[in-house]
C-alpha positions, -999 to 999 in steps of 0.1 A, spaced: 704 -588 801 702 -577 764 700 -603 735 720 -597 703 697 -594 671 718 -620 653 714 -645 680 675 -639 680 674 -642 641 694 -676 643 668 -689 669 640 -681 645 657 -694 613 674 -724 627 650 -734 655 634 -768 652 603 -761 673 575 -737 669 583 -721 703 617 -711 690 603 -697 658 574 -678 673 586 -666 708 597 -630 711 622 -623 739 611 -599 768 647 -588 771 661 -559 750 674 -568 716 706 -550 705 725 -549 673 762 -544 685 778 -576 674 773 -585 637 790 -617 623 798 -628 588 770 -629 562 755 -665 560 745 -682 530 709 -694 524 706 -729 540 699 -757 515 670 -768 537 649 -749 561 649 -760 598 616 -769 609 597 -794 631 594 -827 611 557 -823 604 562 -788 590 588 -797 563 582 -777 530 574 -796 497 575 -785 461 539 -800 457 527 -784 488 489 -772 490 483 -738 475 453 -716 480 426 -715 455 399 -689 454 372 -700 478 336 -701 472 312 -686 499 294 -720 498 325 -739 507 337 -715 535 303 -722 553 321 -754 564 346 -748 593 369 -774 580 373 -757 547 381 -724 566 407 -742 585 423 -755 553 425 -720 539 439 -707 572 465 -736 570 479 -721 539 478 -686 553 496 -697 584 524 -713 564 528 -681 545 532 -660 577 557 -685 592 577 -683 560 577 -645 562 590 -647 597 618 -670 587 627 -650 556 631 -618 577 654 -637 601 673 -648 570 676 -612 557 691 -601 591 718 -628 589 725 -625 552 730 -588 553 750 -578 584 763 -546 566 728 -532 561 719 -499 580 710 -503 615 676 -486 610 668 -511 583 677 -541 605 655 -526 633 627 -522 609 631 -559 599 629 -569 636 596 -550 641 581 -565 610 593 -601 620 575 -596 654 544 -587 635 546 -618 613 552 -641 645 519 -627 658 501 -632 625 512 -668 625 501 -674 660 466 -658 653 462 -682 623 473 -712 642 449 -706 670 420 -700 646 426 -730 625 427 -751 655 392 -738 664 382 -749 628 395 -783 636 427 -783 615 461 -788 629 490 -771 614 510 -796 593 482 -821 584 484 -807 549 516 -806 526 532 -772 529 543 -753 497 579 -740 495 572 -716 466 574 -684 489 608 -697 503 622 -705 469 611 -671 454 626 -649 481 655 -669 499 679 -665 470 679 -627 475 714 -611 470 712 -579 486 687 -559 508 672 -542 477 664 -578 465 646 -584 499 625 -553 498 617 -558 461 607 -595 464 591 -597 499 578 -561 507 568 -549 472 557 -583 458 544 -607 482 534 -582 510 519 -558 484 497 -588 470 485 -593 505 469 -559 503 445 -575 481 442 -609 494 437 -601 531 411 -575 521 393 -598 497 393 -628 520 383 -607 550 351 -596 532 343 -633 523 348 -645 559 325 -616 570 299 -627 544 297 -661 557 294 -650 593 330 -657 605 338 -623 621 366 -638 641 387 -646 610 375 -615 593 390 -595 622 423 -614 619 426 -605 583 416 -569 589 445 -566 615 469 -583 590 458 -560 563 465 -528 584 499 -542 593 507 -550 556 502 -513 547 529 -505 571 552 -534 559 548 -522 522 555 -487 532 587 -499 551 600 -517 521 590 -488 497 610 -464 517 643 -485 514 636 -495 478 635 -458 468 668 -452 487 685 -480 470 670 -483 435 691 -470 406 692 -433 399 671 -419 372 645 -448 373 610 -445 382 597 -468 410 580 -489 383 610 -492 359 632 -502 389 607 -527 402 602 -545 369 639 -547 363 649 -560 397 625 -589 398 638 -621 386 616 -647 366 594 -665 377 588 -635 400 571 -605 382 548 -576 390 518 -600 385 529 -616 417 523 -583 435 486 -583 432 456 -605 438 422 -611 423 408 -577 433 429 -549 429 430 -526 461 442 -490 450 434 -474 484 457 -498 503 486 -491 479 480 -454 481 481 -455 519 513 -475 518 529 -446 499 530 -460 463 524 -433 437 496 -432 413 516 -440 381 531 -471 399 496 -482 409 482 -477 374 511 -497 357 507 -525 381 469 -527 377 472 -534 340 504 -555 341 503 -591 330 528 -620 331 528 -658 330 524 -674 364 533 -709 351 525 -715 315 555 -712 291 548 -680 272 547 -674 234 564 -643 221 546 -621 196 558 -594 172 541 -574 145 560 -572 113 533 -562 85 562 -552 61 569 -589 57 560 -590 20 587 -566 12 614 -587 28 599 -619 13 602 -601 -21 639 -594 -17 645 -627 1 666 -609 26 666 -588 58 689 -563 41 676 -528 49 658 -539 80 660 -509 104 635 -507 133 638 -468 130 625 -468 95 596 -493 98 564 -483 82 537 -462 99 515 -493 98 540 -512 119 548 -483 142 510 -475 149 495 -510 149 522 -529 167 498 -537 196 474 -557 175 491 -591 182 480 -586 219 445 -597 207 460 -630 193 478 -637 225 469 -649 260 476 -633 294 507 -655 299 523 -644 266 549 -616 256 544 -589 231 574 -571 218 569 -533 210 589 -502 205 567 -480 226 547 -492 255 511 -479 255 498 -458 282 483 -472 313 450 -454 307 449 -472 273 456 -507 288 432 -501 316 404 -495 291 410 -528 274 411 -547 309 378 -530 316 364 -547 285 375 -581 297 406 -583 275 436 -605 287 467 -586 281 502 -600 274 533 -587 292 549 -562 270 588 -558 264 601 -529 247 631 -527 225 653 -498 212 647 -492 174 679 -490 153 693 -506 123 707 -535 143 676 -541 165 673 -575 181 645 -588 203 651 -582 239 668 -611 258 641 -630 276 658 -650 303 632 -679 305 619 -709 285 596 -700 258 567 -721 243 572 -706 209 578 -675 190 549 -660 167 557 -630 145 530 -618 122 549 -636 95 580 -657 93 600 -637 67 637 -628 66 631 -596 89 615 -617 116 640 -644 115 669 -618 118 650 -598 146 640 -629 167 671 -650 161 685 -646 196 654 -660 213 655 -694 193 675 -711 219 649 -703 246 621 -722 228 612 -756 244 608 -773 211 627 -751 186 622 -754 149 653 -753 125 657 -717 111 659 -732 75 623 -746 80 611 -710 89 623 -695 58 635 -711 27 627 -709 -11 596 -731 -9 582 -710 20 591 -678 0 572 -692 -30 541 -698 -7 541 -659 0 538 -653 -37 504 -646 -52 516 -663 -84 521 -695 -65 486 -691 -51 471 -687 -85 489 -717 -100 479 -739 -70 442 -728 -73 442 -733 -111 457 -768 -108 434 -778 -80 402 -766 -99 414 -784 -131 419 -818 -113 387 -815 -93 351 -823 -102 333 -793 -119 309 -776 -96 281 -753 -111 284 -727 -82 322 -724 -83 341 -709 -112 368 -727 -131 404 -717 -135 397 -691 -164 390 -664 -138 421 -670 -117 453 -651 -122 480 -658 -146 516 -644 -145 533 -621 -169 570 -615 -170 570 -586 -196 549 -555 -203 539 -572 -236 527 -603 -218 505 -580 -195 489 -566 -227 484 -601 -242 468 -614 -210 445 -584 -208 433 -590 -244 428 -627 -237 406 -620 -207 386 -594 -228 379 -621 -254 363 -640 -226 340 -612 -215 362 -598 -189 373 -565 -201 386 -551 -169 416 -566 -151 436 -563 -117 473 -562 -118 490 -576 -87 525 -576 -74 532 -612 -64 546 -600 -31 523 -571 -21 492 -560 -3 460 -546 -17 469 -511 -4 502 -510 -24 507 -539 -46 475 -537 -69 463 -516 -98 431 -518 -118 429 -515 -154 393 -509 -165 377 -516 -199 388 -490 -224 418 -477 -204 451 -479 -221 483 -492 -204 500 -459 -202 509 -430 -179 519 -437 -143 508 -473 -147 537 -483 -170 565 -473 -145 546 -492 -117 545 -524 -139 581 -521 -149 593 -515 -113 573 -546 -101 587 -567 -130 622 -555 -123 621 -561 -85 598 -593 -83 603 -609 -118 566 -611 -127 531 -597 -123 497 -615 -117 470 -606 -141 434 -615 -133 398 -606 -143 382 -577 -124 349 -593 -113 316 -578 -99 321 -588 -63 291 -590 -40 305 -606 -9 341 -610 3 352 -633 31 382 -651 45 389 -685 62 414 -684 91 435 -715 95 464 -728 115 488 -753 101 503 -776 128 524 -807 129 492 -828 130 475 -810 101 455 -780 89 428 -766 115 400 -744 105 395 -716 131 366 -698 115 352 -677 87 351 -639 87 332 -615 65 354 -589 48 343 -554 37 363 -540 8 359 -508 -11 351 -503 -48 388 -509 -55 391 -541 -36 410 -525 -6 404 -534 29 376 -515 49 370 -538 78 356 -571 90 323 -580 105 324 -607 133 295 -629 144 274 -617 115 286 -638 85 252 -637 68 233 -611 88 216 -584 67 223 -601 33 200 -606 3 180 -638 7 195 -650 -26 230 -646 -13 221 -662 20 207 -692 2 239 -695 -20 261 -696 10 239 -715 34 224 -742 12 228 -776 31 251 -803 21 252 -833 44 237 -810 71 262 -781 69 263 -750 48 278 -759 15 303 -731 15 319 -746 47 314 -782 36 331 -775 2 361 -759 18 366 -784 45 358 -815 26 374 -806 -8 399 -775 -10 415 -778 25 426 -814 25 444 -807 -7 460 -776 7 470 -794 38 489 -819 16 508 -792 -2 517 -774 31 530 -806 46 552 -811 15 566 -776 18 570 -779 56 550 -749 65 536 -744 100 518 -714 113 488 -692 108 473 -688 73 443 -671 58 425 -675 25 407 -647 8 378 -654 -15 347 -638 -27 313 -643 -44 305 -624 -75 279 -620 -103 288 -631 -139 277 -614 -170 245 -634 -169 237 -623 -134 245 -657 -117 262 -658 -82 295 -678 -84 323 -684 -59 359 -676 -66 374 -698 -40 409 -684 -38 418 -648 -43 450 -652 -24 468 -671 4 484 -654 33 508 -676 52 508 -654 81 485 -637 106 460 -614 91 435 -587 102 408 -613 97 426 -635 124 425 -605 147 389 -599 141 381 -635 146 398 -634 180 380 -602 190 348 -617 180 352 -643 208 347 -616 232 311 -606 219 281 -614 237 262 -643 220 238 -622 201 260 -591 193 278 -584 161 312 -566 159 330 -545 132 368 -543 133 385 -513 112 416 -495 107 412 -458 99 439 -435 86 447 -400 96 437 -388 60 404 -406 60 394 -392 94 403 -358 84 385 -359 52 353 -376 66 351 -360 101 375 -331 100 393 -343 132 424 -359 146 427 -397 151 425 -391 189 393 -370 185 377 -395 162 385 -423 187 371 -402 216 340 -396 197 335 -435 191 338 -441 229 313 -415 236 287 -426 209 285 -460 225 298 -466 259 309 -502 268 282 -525 282 292 -560 293 270 -592 300 264 -604 334 281 -637 328 309 -652 351 333 -640 323 315 -609 311 314 -604 273 308 -571 253 271 -566 246 278 -533 229 303 -505 228 334 -494 210 370 -502 218 402 -486 204 428 -512 197 460 -491 198 467 -460 219 451 -430 202 476 -407 219 505 -424 203 489 -431 169 503 -409 141 488 -423 110 465 -453 118 440 -461 145 423 -496 149 390 -498 165 364 -525 173 327 -517 175 301 -540 190 264 -536 186 232 -557 192 224 -557 154 241 -551 122 222 -521 114 237 -503 143 273 -508 134 291 -479 120 299 -495 87 
């Protein structure tokens, strides 16, 4: 006598004994009578000692030393057994939820369910041999919660076949090898059988996934779009990525590559990052008017991946164009943890993509009108949102101005105790509001023995917001229209002496509710015009003249006096000002050491404040990946520079860097970079700029 498929599925799903759940009938199973679709039960029917709990035991990566103990093996098998039993129950649920599904799909579910019953029985038998009874540990309901809400058969194959069963291609192979190593061939053989079956199960799901997915979508695109948070492609892989098993299951090479480099939060509330280096322009106009993601600068377009090095694996990076899998794989090979990438369509009304989850915070490169407008729809998702008017207001705008920085530094130095190795306010910038005032200030500085001056737009970068006026040069030619344009658009210009710089550096800070935190000091390399060349990491004083080293490192209360003075004198005063303004977020201070006319070394403690992320902050984070005795060099090169110096394209230059010094990692538990070069944005997508990070065992070896 034949048994109906639905009756058998009800026995498995609603049975209250292990016999009901794990027995497979000897009679023929037919699928000729289909009832109405059921709803997912609010609670799963099980024996009382096998009730699921939200705080149930989850598997942690076992050490070989622990698994020598049979009881520890049994505990791990307890987790595996629950996983296989849940898979059995979820397949029965799919049969009952989707009575209209194709007959061949339902027959495939039945065959897979039979495998899962056998897997459960194998685990239960082996764990008893290890002295552990099923149910003596709390059972986690995570797997059930993640899959049981499936709304159609495509949901089922996406969540179970292509996510959890695909992940088991990694876990069953990994754990099988571990059990083999500790001499437990019985468990290793079970895991090998399960691994072989999982290849077939993933292949079954993939066949139907391809049949049902949206037309015109690649497998990867459809897979990502179909998963509902907290599920993500990150759940479809384990600790050791098994390419061969996925290939045998039928997944194509591009899907496998994309999955290998994919990252997403598995629990921590993510932060969202976005690169907006054009912030000064929008700060100057105090408006997001003219913001058009299609017309953003080449710097923003090419270097939009850089915030990835500020983030953690659990975070999200918003980009216009996703880097290639090959590029992302090269960073993972270097030990970099990558955020999840979300892309948005660039247009004049671009908004950040809707992220349907809670967010820990939003971290643009700078909080300026463009980022406030672009990210506004995400504010409601933040667990502890800040009011928009605290992110951008007149006082925060003033903080972005070099004029504010010059006034603050001058007032601070005037009020403080004189120090014979730090200059006074006479070399700091002063503001001019007319062309005549520019000339007057230039003459006043010349009378103080500073015949050359720098002219700076209050809202501008060293690349496009500064001009030099050397001794003897007249205020004429193309300089006059530039001055007039800055005065017209920004209302003033900062004029300061041009000094004989011998050492540039920056201080990376983070202003939080509880106060100002020092993150580190970075060594800047600038060209003769004061424009950015690069940053040295982990080599603050390496290779410097002994006189300069002594100037920096002379001890005060057991600490280098440079660090001591900033942290005990300047930064407490700055913290007070930032608290009054209500500013929170990243900040950098640029400063330098110079020689005066008498040849003395002196510190100019503030060149400018940057109330945003900076390249120095990126370099500081990259430096954390250096091996203890290695030094690094972060640089951004332009297409024009590479063509002039090397006669090649950006991609060719990048390839030469990689070939000149291949990556070599330390043998630590978490390997770090001993030496090698890394490209920090995709060289195949870069049009005008390419960022690179070089690590060597000594400063002399760096391509400075």
